[in-house]
C-alpha positions, 0 to 999 in steps of 0.5 A: 517443514522448512524453517525460514526467517519469517516462520521463526519470527512468527512463532516467536511473536506468539509468546513474546512482547514487542519489546522482547522481539526488538531484542532479537536478531536472526542470522542465517549462514551455515547454521541459524544463529539467534542473537538476543540482548538481555541488557536491563533485564532481571535474572528471572526475566532473562531466564524466562526470555531465553527459555521461551526462545529455546523451547519455541525454535524447535530446530538446531541453532546457535544462541548468542546472549549479550548480557554484559559484565561491566555493570554487574554479572548477575545474568552472566553468573546465572547462565553459567551456574544456574541456567538449565535447559535439556535442549542446551547441548553446549554452553560457554563464554565468548573467549574474546568478550566476557559479556557474551555467552554462546549456547548450541541448541539441539533439535527438539521434539517436545516442550513449547512454552506459549504465554503461560501454555506449554506444548508437550508430547503424549506418546502412543506406542504401537505394537512395534517398539521401533515406531513411536508416534508423537503428538503435541498438546497445549497445556496450562502452566503458571508463570515461573518463579525464582528457582523453578524450571519447566520439565516434561511433566510440569514445573520443577523446583529444586529438582522436585515436581511442584506444579503439574500441567493442566487442561491438555488440548491438541496442538495443530501446526499452522498450515501454510497457504497452498501453492498456486499452480502455474498455468501452462501455456500451449501453442494454441494459447500463445496464438490467441494472445498474439491475435489479441495483441495484433487486433489491439495494435491494428485498432489503435493504428486505425483510430490514430489515423482517423484522428490525424486525417479527419478529427484533428483538422476538423476540430482545428477548423472549428476552433479557428472559426470560433476564434475569428467570430469572437475577435470580430464581435469584440472589435465591432462597435456596439450598434445603437438604435437611431432615434429622431429628436422631437424638435427635428421632426417635420410636420406638414402644415396647411396655410392660407394664401391669397390667390393671385392671377398671373397675367399672360405676357403680351407679345407686344409688351416688353418684348425685350424682357421675354426670354424665348424658348425653342419649345412651347412648354417651359419645364 
């Protein structure tokens, strides 16, 4: 199984709190290096914290523990004198900083502590003694007390077995999501994709041409006509209906008049006062 950054952090997050996870830093170079800061912890807390990291990360890695020494050397002394884990193959203080302890952790096949539960192996030997199949179990275990440590069969205190593990359950490794196979494109598939792209480009060009040749001029003409109509309507005065005042209305009336006969003029009378017309009728 390939151990990467996310995989290690995921495994650690199963058993550590968020505050404990904030104390951890991972560095990958020639080898994996885990840096932990235990400032402010009590000895028992620091011991449990470091043991959990060692038992969860089941590959070879270097553990750098920053504990300091200016405000006390309790954790420093505990790591150098009383700390015991079967997977620690090398342990020493930093020669340039007495507040840092280095540990080299060997690869593990057994023992994984997970929030009060420990994964331990149950070996089944075949007829061939050279082949040993290991399986993993999750067992229940109480919290460690001062002076206690985990072992393959249970919790030991002062080298003696004090509590045995209980209720073993088979452990199943988390499965990684299956890789999605990438589709292989043939020449036929590439020709189809090219035909689709060509059809899309042609339809886009045709729509653009229709818009610029017909749609856009027609829309502009309609908008221009609407604008002129609106301006003409706003500029023209409002037409009011013409009404005739009552006093201006002329009413035909019939009046009585005296009849007076018009006497015809005599040619002998006052000939000088008569105007002669060339026609017989006067218009």
